[in-house]
C-alpha positions as CSV (number, residue, x, y, z in Angstrom):
1,M,75.0,-4.1,-21.1
2,S,71.6,-4.3,-22.9
3,G,73.1,-5.3,-26.3
4,L,71.8,-2.2,-28.0
5,D,75.5,-0.9,-28.5
6,E,75.9,-3.9,-30.9
7,L,73.0,-2.7,-33.1
8,T,73.5,-0.7,-36.2
9,R,71.6,2.5,-37.0
10,E,69.1,0.8,-39.1
11,E,68.3,-1.8,-36.5
12,L,67.9,0.8,-33.7
13,T,65.6,2.9,-36.1
14,A,63.5,-0.4,-36.9
15,L,63.4,-1.0,-33.1
16,V,62.2,2.5,-32.2
17,V,59.5,2.2,-35.0
18,R,58.2,-1.1,-33.5
19,L,58.1,0.4,-29.9
20,H,56.2,3.4,-31.2
21,E,53.6,1.2,-32.8
22,T,53.3,-0.9,-29.7
23,V,52.8,2.3,-27.4
24,Q,50.1,3.5,-29.8
25,A,48.3,0.1,-29.7
26,Q,48.4,0.1,-25.9
27,Q,47.2,3.6,-25.6
28,A,44.2,2.9,-27.8
29,E,43.3,-0.1,-25.7
30,I,43.8,1.9,-22.6
31,A,41.3,4.6,-24.1
32,Q,38.7,1.8,-24.9
33,I,39.0,0.5,-21.2
34,S,38.3,4.0,-20.0
35,E,35.3,4.3,-22.3
36,L,34.0,1.0,-21.1
37,K,34.6,2.1,-17.4
38,T,32.7,5.3,-17.9
39,M,29.8,3.5,-19.6
40,L,29.6,1.1,-16.9
41,A,29.6,3.8,-14.4
42,Q,26.7,5.4,-16.0
43,Q,24.9,2.2,-16.3
44,A,25.3,1.5,-12.7
45,K,24.1,5.1,-11.9
46,R,21.0,4.6,-14.0
47,I,20.2,1.2,-12.4
48,V,20.2,2.7,-8.9
49,E,17.9,5.4,-10.2
50,L,15.4,3.1,-11.7
51,E,15.4,1.1,-8.7
52,E,14.6,4.1,-6.4
53,E,11.8,5.1,-8.7
54,V,10.3,1.6,-8.8
55,A,10.6,1.3,-4.9
56,R,9.0,4.9,-4.8
57,L,5.9,3.8,-7.3
58,R,5.5,0.7,-5.2
59,G,5.2,2.9,-1.8
60,G,8.6,2.1,-0.3
61,G,11.7,4.0,0.1
62,S,14.9,4.2,-1.9
63,S,16.2,1.0,-0.1
64,A,13.2,-1.1,-0.9
65,H,14.1,-4.5,-2.9
66,L,12.4,-5.1,-6.1
67,C,11.6,-8.8,-5.1
68,I,9.9,-7.8,-1.9
69,K,6.6,-6.1,-2.0
70,P,6.7,-3.2,0.5
71,S,4.1,-2.9,3.1
72,L,1.2,-0.3,2.7
73,K,1.5,2.7,4.7
74,K,-1.3,3.4,7.1
75,E,-3.6,6.1,6.1
76,E,-5.6,8.2,8.4
77,R,-9.1,7.7,8.1
78,A,-12.1,9.8,8.6
79,P,-14.5,9.1,11.5
80,R,-16.8,6.2,10.4
81,K,-20.2,7.6,9.6
82,K,-23.0,6.4,11.7
83,R,-25.5,4.3,10.2
84,K,-29.1,5.2,10.4
85,H,-30.1,1.6,11.3
86,S,-28.5,-1.4,12.3
87,F,-27.6,-4.2,9.8
88,A,-27.5,-7.0,12.3
89,R,-29.4,-10.0,11.5
90,H,-33.0,-9.8,12.6
91,K,-35.0,-12.8,14.0
92,L,-37.0,-14.6,11.4
93,E,-40.5,-15.7,11.9
94,A,-40.5,-19.2,13.4
95,T,-42.1,-22.0,11.4
96,Q,-42.3,-24.3,14.3
97,V,-41.7,-24.1,18.1
98,A,-39.8,-26.7,20.2
99,V,-40.6,-26.4,24.0
100,H,-37.9,-27.6,26.6
101,A,-39.2,-28.1,29.8
102,Y,-38.8,-30.8,32.8
103,D,-41.9,-32.7,33.4
104,E,-40.5,-34.1,36.8
105,C,-38.1,-32.6,39.3
106,P,-34.6,-34.2,38.8
107,E,-34.0,-34.5,42.4
108,C,-37.3,-35.7,44.2
109,G,-39.3,-36.8,41.1
110,R,-42.2,-34.6,41.7
111,K,-44.4,-33.7,38.5
112,L,-44.0,-30.1,37.4
113,S,-46.4,-27.8,35.6
114,G,-47.0,-24.2,34.5
115,G,-43.7,-22.1,34.4
116,H,-42.5,-19.0,32.3
117,E,-40.1,-18.6,29.4
118,K,-36.7,-18.4,30.7
119,W,-34.9,-17.6,27.4
120,R,-35.3,-18.5,23.7
121,H,-32.7,-19.5,21.2
122,Q,-33.6,-19.3,17.5
123,V,-31.8,-21.9,15.1
124,I,-32.2,-21.7,11.3
125,E,-31.6,-24.9,9.5
126,I,-32.0,-26.0,5.8
127,P,-33.6,-29.4,5.8
128,K,-32.5,-32.1,3.6
129,V,-35.0,-32.8,0.9
130,A,-34.9,-35.4,-1.8
131,V,-35.6,-34.6,-5.5
132,L,-39.5,-34.7,-6.0
133,V,-39.9,-37.3,-9.0
134,T,-43.7,-37.4,-10.2
135,D,-44.9,-39.9,-12.7
136,H,-47.9,-38.2,-14.6
137,L,-50.1,-41.2,-15.9
138,F,-52.8,-40.2,-18.5
139,V,-55.5,-42.8,-18.3
140,E,-57.8,-43.4,-21.3
141,R,-61.5,-44.1,-20.1
142,Y,-64.4,-45.2,-22.4
143,C,-67.9,-43.7,-22.3
144,G,-70.5,-46.4,-22.9
145,V,-73.1,-43.7,-23.9
146,C,-71.5,-41.8,-26.4
147,K,-69.0,-44.5,-27.3
148,N,-66.0,-42.1,-27.2
149,R,-62.7,-42.7,-25.4
150,W,-61.2,-39.8,-23.4
151,T,-57.8,-39.0,-22.2
152,P,-56.7,-35.7,-20.5
153,D,-54.7,-33.4,-22.8
154,P,-50.9,-33.2,-21.4
155,A,-50.6,-29.6,-22.5
156,N,-53.5,-28.4,-20.2
157,V,-52.6,-31.0,-17.2
158,L,-48.8,-30.1,-17.3
159,A,-49.2,-26.2,-17.9
160,G,-46.9,-24.5,-15.3
161,V,-45.2,-27.7,-14.4
162,V,-43.0,-28.5,-17.3
163,V,-42.4,-27.2,-20.9
164,G,-43.3,-29.6,-23.8
165,K,-41.9,-33.1,-23.4
166,R,-39.0,-32.3,-21.3
167,N,-38.6,-34.3,-18.0
168,I,-37.1,-31.2,-15.9
169,G,-39.5,-29.0,-14.2
170,I,-39.7,-25.4,-14.8
171,G,-38.6,-24.9,-11.1
172,A,-35.4,-26.8,-11.6
173,M,-34.9,-25.1,-14.8
174,S,-35.2,-21.7,-13.1
175,L,-32.8,-22.8,-10.3
176,I,-30.0,-24.0,-12.8
177,C,-30.0,-20.8,-15.0
178,H,-30.0,-18.8,-11.6
179,L,-26.9,-20.7,-10.6
180,K,-25.1,-20.3,-13.9
181,T,-26.1,-16.6,-14.4
182,V,-26.4,-14.9,-10.8
183,C,-24.2,-17.1,-8.8
184,R,-21.7,-17.7,-12.0
185,V,-21.5,-21.4,-11.0
186,P,-19.8,-23.5,-13.7
187,I,-21.9,-26.2,-15.3
188,G,-19.7,-28.8,-13.7
189,Q,-20.3,-27.5,-10.2
190,I,-24.0,-27.1,-10.9
191,R,-23.9,-31.0,-11.4
192,K,-22.4,-31.7,-8.2
193,L,-24.6,-29.2,-6.5
194,L,-27.7,-30.8,-7.6
195,D,-26.4,-34.3,-6.9
196,T,-25.2,-33.4,-3.3
197,L,-28.3,-31.6,-2.2
198,W,-31.1,-33.2,-4.0
199,G,-29.7,-36.5,-5.3
200,L,-30.5,-35.3,-8.9
201,R,-27.9,-36.7,-11.6
202,I,-28.1,-34.6,-14.7
203,S,-25.6,-34.5,-17.4
204,A,-23.6,-31.4,-18.6
205,G,-25.2,-31.4,-22.1
206,Q,-28.7,-31.4,-20.6
207,I,-27.9,-28.4,-18.4
208,A,-26.5,-26.7,-21.4
209,E,-29.6,-27.4,-23.5
210,I,-31.7,-26.1,-20.4
211,L,-29.9,-22.9,-20.5
212,H,-30.3,-22.5,-24.3
213,D,-34.1,-23.3,-24.0
214,V,-34.7,-20.8,-21.3
215,A,-32.8,-18.2,-23.3
216,E,-35.0,-18.8,-26.3
217,M,-38.2,-18.7,-24.2
218,G,-36.9,-15.3,-22.7
219,K,-36.3,-13.8,-26.3
220,P,-39.6,-11.7,-26.3
221,V,-38.8,-10.3,-22.9
222,Y,-35.1,-9.7,-24.1
223,E,-36.6,-7.7,-27.1
224,R,-38.8,-5.7,-24.6
225,L,-35.8,-4.8,-22.5
226,L,-34.1,-3.5,-25.7
227,K,-37.1,-1.1,-26.4
228,E,-36.8,0.0,-22.8
229,V,-33.2,0.7,-23.4
230,R,-34.0,2.8,-26.4
231,G,-36.8,4.7,-24.6
232,S,-34.5,5.6,-21.4
233,P,-34.0,9.4,-20.6
234,V,-30.5,8.4,-19.5
235,L,-28.4,5.4,-20.5
236,H,-25.0,4.2,-19.4
237,A,-22.8,2.2,-22.0
238,D,-19.7,0.2,-21.5
239,E,-17.9,-2.7,-23.1
240,T,-15.4,-5.5,-21.9
241,G,-13.7,-8.3,-23.6
242,W,-15.2,-11.8,-23.9
243,R,-13.8,-14.9,-25.7
244,E,-16.0,-17.1,-27.9
245,D,-14.4,-20.5,-28.8
246,G,-11.0,-18.9,-28.0
247,V,-11.7,-15.9,-30.5
248,N,-11.6,-12.5,-28.7
249,G,-14.9,-10.4,-28.7
250,Y,-16.7,-8.0,-26.6
251,I,-19.8,-7.9,-24.2
252,W,-21.6,-4.6,-24.7
253,S,-23.7,-3.2,-21.7
254,F,-26.3,-0.8,-21.8
255,S,-27.9,0.1,-18.7
256,S,-30.6,2.4,-17.0
257,P,-32.0,2.5,-13.4
258,T,-34.4,-0.2,-14.2
259,V,-33.0,-2.0,-17.1
260,R,-29.7,-3.8,-17.9
261,Y,-29.3,-5.0,-21.4
262,Y,-26.3,-7.1,-22.9
263,T,-25.1,-8.0,-26.3
264,Y,-22.1,-9.9,-27.5
265,R,-20.3,-8.8,-30.8
266,H,-17.0,-9.7,-32.3
267,S,-16.4,-6.1,-33.1
268,R,-15.7,-3.0,-30.8
269,A,-16.4,-0.5,-33.5
270,T,-19.3,2.2,-33.6
271,L,-21.4,-0.2,-35.4
272,V,-22.4,-1.8,-32.5
273,P,-23.8,0.9,-30.3
274,K,-25.2,2.5,-33.3
275,E,-27.2,-0.6,-34.1
276,V,-28.3,-1.2,-30.6
277,L,-29.5,2.5,-30.0
278,S,-30.7,3.0,-33.7
279,E,-32.6,6.3,-34.2
280,E,-35.0,5.5,-31.2
281,F,-32.8,6.7,-28.4
282,V,-33.0,10.4,-27.7
283,G,-31.9,10.4,-24.3
284,A,-28.5,11.4,-22.6
285,L,-25.8,8.8,-23.0
286,V,-23.2,8.4,-20.4
287,A,-19.8,6.7,-21.6
288,D,-16.2,6.9,-21.1
289,F,-13.9,8.5,-23.8
290,Y,-14.0,5.6,-26.2
291,G,-14.4,6.7,-29.6
292,A,-17.3,4.3,-30.4
293,Y,-19.9,6.6,-28.9
294,N,-18.8,9.5,-30.9
295,F,-21.5,8.9,-33.5
296,Y,-24.4,10.0,-31.1
297,D,-25.6,13.6,-31.9
298,G,-27.7,13.8,-28.7
299,I,-26.6,14.9,-25.2
300,K,-23.5,13.0,-24.2
301,Q,-21.8,13.0,-20.7
302,R,-18.2,11.6,-20.4
303,C,-17.1,9.9,-17.3
304,W,-15.3,12.1,-14.8
305,V,-14.0,9.2,-12.7
306,H,-12.0,7.9,-15.7
307,L,-10.8,11.3,-16.3
308,G,-9.8,11.7,-12.7
309,R,-7.7,8.6,-12.7
310,D,-5.8,9.8,-15.8
311,L,-5.2,13.0,-14.2
312,K,-3.8,11.2,-10.9
313,T,-1.6,9.0,-13.2
314,L,-0.3,12.1,-14.6
315,V,0.8,13.5,-11.3
316,E,2.4,10.1,-10.2
317,K,4.4,10.0,-13.3
318,N,5.8,13.4,-13.1
319,P,6.9,13.9,-9.4
320,D,9.5,16.5,-10.1
321,L,6.9,18.7,-11.9
322,P,5.1,20.6,-9.0
323,E,3.4,22.8,-11.6
324,T,1.6,19.6,-13.1
325,A,0.2,18.9,-9.7
326,V,-1.1,22.5,-9.2
327,W,-2.9,22.1,-12.8
328,V,-4.3,18.9,-12.0
329,N,-5.6,20.3,-8.6
330,R,-7.1,23.3,-10.5
331,V,-9.1,21.1,-12.9
332,M,-10.5,18.8,-10.2
333,E,-11.3,22.0,-8.1
334,L,-13.3,23.1,-11.1
335,Y,-15.0,19.7,-11.2
336,H,-16.0,19.7,-7.5
337,R,-17.6,23.2,-7.9
338,A,-19.6,21.9,-10.8
339,K,-20.7,19.0,-8.9
340,E,-21.7,21.3,-5.8
341,S,-23.8,23.4,-8.2
342,T,-26.2,20.3,-9.0
343,M,-27.2,20.5,-5.5
344,R,-28.7,24.0,-5.6
345,E,-31.8,25.2,-7.1
346,Y,-31.5,26.8,-10.5
347,K,-33.8,27.7,-13.5
348,E,-33.1,25.7,-16.7
349,L,-31.7,28.8,-18.4
350,E,-29.4,29.6,-15.5
351,R,-28.1,26.0,-15.6
352,S,-27.4,26.3,-19.3
353,R,-25.3,29.4,-18.5
354,L,-23.4,27.8,-15.8
355,K,-22.6,24.9,-18.0
356,K,-21.1,27.4,-20.4
357,S,-19.1,29.1,-17.8
358,F,-17.6,25.8,-16.4
359,E,-16.6,25.1,-20.2
360,R,-14.7,28.4,-20.5
361,E,-13.0,27.9,-17.3
362,L,-11.8,24.4,-18.5
363,L,-10.6,25.6,-21.8
364,K,-8.7,28.5,-20.2
365,L,-6.8,25.9,-17.9
366,C,-6.3,23.6,-21.0
367,R,-5.2,26.1,-23.9
368,P,-1.7,26.6,-22.6
369,Y,-0.6,23.0,-23.2
370,V,-2.5,22.3,-26.3
371,E,-0.2,21.2,-29.1
372,V,2.8,21.7,-26.9
373,R,4.8,18.5,-27.4
374,S,7.2,18.9,-24.4
375,A,4.2,19.5,-21.9
376,P,3.3,16.3,-20.1
377,E,-0.3,17.8,-19.7
378,R,-0.8,18.1,-23.5
379,V,-2.7,14.8,-24.0
380,L,-5.2,15.4,-21.2
381,A,-5.4,19.0,-22.1
382,E,-6.4,18.0,-25.7
383,R,-8.7,15.3,-24.6
384,M,-10.5,17.8,-22.5
385,T,-10.5,20.4,-25.2
386,G,-11.8,18.0,-27.8
387,F,-14.8,16.7,-25.5
388,I,-15.4,20.2,-23.8
389,G,-19.2,20.1,-24.8
390,E,-19.5,16.6,-23.2
391,L,-18.0,17.2,-19.8
392,F,-20.6,19.3,-18.2
393,A,-23.9,18.0,-19.3
394,F,-24.7,17.0,-15.5
395,V,-24.6,20.8,-14.8
396,A,-27.3,21.6,-17.3
397,D,-29.5,18.5,-16.2
398,P,-28.9,17.2,-12.6
399,E,-30.6,13.9,-13.6
400,I,-27.6,13.2,-15.6
401,P,-24.7,11.5,-13.4
402,S,-21.1,12.9,-14.0
403,E,-19.6,9.5,-14.0
404,N,-20.3,6.1,-15.6
405,N,-20.4,4.1,-12.3
406,A,-23.6,2.4,-13.2
407,A,-22.2,0.8,-16.3
408,E,-19.0,-0.4,-14.5
409,R,-21.2,-1.9,-11.8
410,A,-23.3,-3.6,-14.7
411,I,-20.3,-5.0,-16.6
412,R,-18.4,-6.3,-13.4
413,P,-20.4,-9.7,-13.1
414,A,-19.6,-10.5,-16.7
415,V,-16.0,-9.6,-15.9
416,V,-16.0,-12.2,-13.0
417,A,-17.9,-14.8,-15.1
418,R,-15.1,-14.4,-17.9
419,K,-12.5,-15.1,-15.1
420,I,-14.4,-18.3,-13.9
421,S,-15.3,-19.8,-17.2
422,G,-13.0,-18.1,-19.8
423,G,-15.9,-17.3,-22.0
424,T,-18.3,-19.3,-24.3
425,R,-17.9,-22.0,-26.9
426,S,-20.1,-21.0,-29.6
427,E,-22.4,-18.3,-31.1
428,K,-25.3,-19.7,-29.6
429,G,-23.6,-19.9,-26.3
430,S,-22.7,-16.2,-26.5
431,Q,-26.4,-15.3,-27.3
432,T,-27.7,-17.4,-24.5
433,M,-25.2,-15.8,-22.1
434,S,-26.3,-12.3,-23.2
435,T,-30.1,-12.9,-23.0
436,L,-30.1,-14.7,-19.5
437,R,-27.5,-12.0,-18.0
438,S,-29.9,-9.3,-19.2
439,L,-33.2,-11.0,-17.9
440,F,-31.8,-12.1,-14.6
441,E,-29.7,-8.8,-13.8
442,T,-32.9,-6.6,-14.8
443,W,-35.0,-8.8,-12.3
444,E,-32.4,-8.4,-9.6
445,L,-32.1,-4.7,-10.3
446,R,-35.9,-4.3,-9.9
447,G,-35.9,-6.2,-6.6
448,H,-37.7,-9.4,-7.8
449,N,-36.9,-13.0,-6.9
450,T,-34.9,-14.1,-9.9
451,I,-36.1,-17.8,-9.6
452,E,-39.6,-16.9,-9.3
453,A,-39.4,-14.4,-12.1
454,C,-37.8,-17.0,-14.2
455,R,-40.6,-19.5,-13.3
456,E,-43.3,-17.0,-14.4
457,M,-41.5,-16.3,-17.7
458,I,-41.2,-20.0,-18.5
459,A,-44.8,-20.6,-17.4
460,G,-45.9,-17.9,-19.9
461,S,-47.1,-15.3,-17.5
462,D,-47.8,-11.8,-18.5
463,I,-46.0,-10.5,-15.6
464,A,-42.6,-12.4,-16.7
465,C,-40.7,-9.0,-16.3
466,P,-42.9,-6.9,-14.0
467,Q,-42.2,-3.2,-13.8
468,P,-41.2,-1.7,-10.5
469,Q,-43.9,0.0,-8.6
470,Q,-41.7,2.6,-7.4
471,T,-38.0,3.5,-8.2
472,T,-35.9,5.4,-6.1
473,L,-32.6,6.9,-7.2
474,L,-29.9,7.2,-4.6
475,P,-26.7,9.5,-5.1
476,Q,-23.7,7.8,-6.1
477,D,-20.7,7.8,-4.0
């Protein structure tokens, strides 16, 4: 017997009520557990989907592990284009000749003479040269006739050798600036290099002062470069981050086929390019889609390379939307047709009409997606619609590039230098960096020996920044 027979009616009723409450509580717990199991199943499914998506973006299959970088797929490459000439190292003009011949026969000892050249092996070597230290003694002499004492003027004697009362010659100053600006060698490594190669021991502070002094002497040339930038028919502009004493700022680059001009500012606003270009610049401005260049009312060309990257990213982010890929292909096909038109002969009026035709085609492609929030193409379609008048300037004038690669190449050395040094420590250091980079990269762009060009500038030569005799513009890849 369970003992229930002995309970009264009231006790049995109370027991039933308690059992009913217990069952309801357990049913509620079971329902919560079921909900948790459903949520866990959904989360597990979502994790698998995310893993597959990450693996796909990394180039691997659905089973690729997140902690292991998948191998790159081998792409089929087109046949290599044959070069017009070989880039193998050619023999240099010999500065000395060492003749190796036997004077006597190694076997019988008979004297040998005459002979012919069997072969020649050229050896290139850098001789070890000690630093040249010259004590310039200025002797005072007395004239017994006119009763005067005469001493040579140091300014005339040392002209072209040293600047002022400095003890470092202009050749060494030029080398130090070349190492710092062109080779991007830190000051500490410049000290070690000078000591190792030439036995010249110089402090870091003195090297920094040399850089500041050369930049100060180069200010007139730096200002002339700014005038050349403002007078350029086509100008490329770009900017990148730079830190000054730990504070974020920006290097602005303005470049043409013959000039590279840099300036450092704390701001990335429109005020900077507006101040640099001023009202003197009336040429074509090539830039990316950054809004700081919108102020310019003249001819502008926005970079199609930047736009092409964003279009490619759009396709990668929407692999399940084939219509997006079709739209992107149609936009790029339109661009390639526009590029091909620059290779043909057209009159100026025909090119202007052709430009309008390409703009109408692009607007037709973009309008269905403008202000359609659900469309992934909306952002780029609205961008192209907003900049429609600045996308095909290269069609109207073939001298204008369709991309901003020149500015990208100009700004890249500064980016590498930033990764090495981390930036500058003062406002004076930033100005020195901007001036020296402008001078040396312009000299290098014009095909000059940067060390010799710097020597001439320090010495006060009129050809401190000589103009190129001939400029050849090559098509960009």
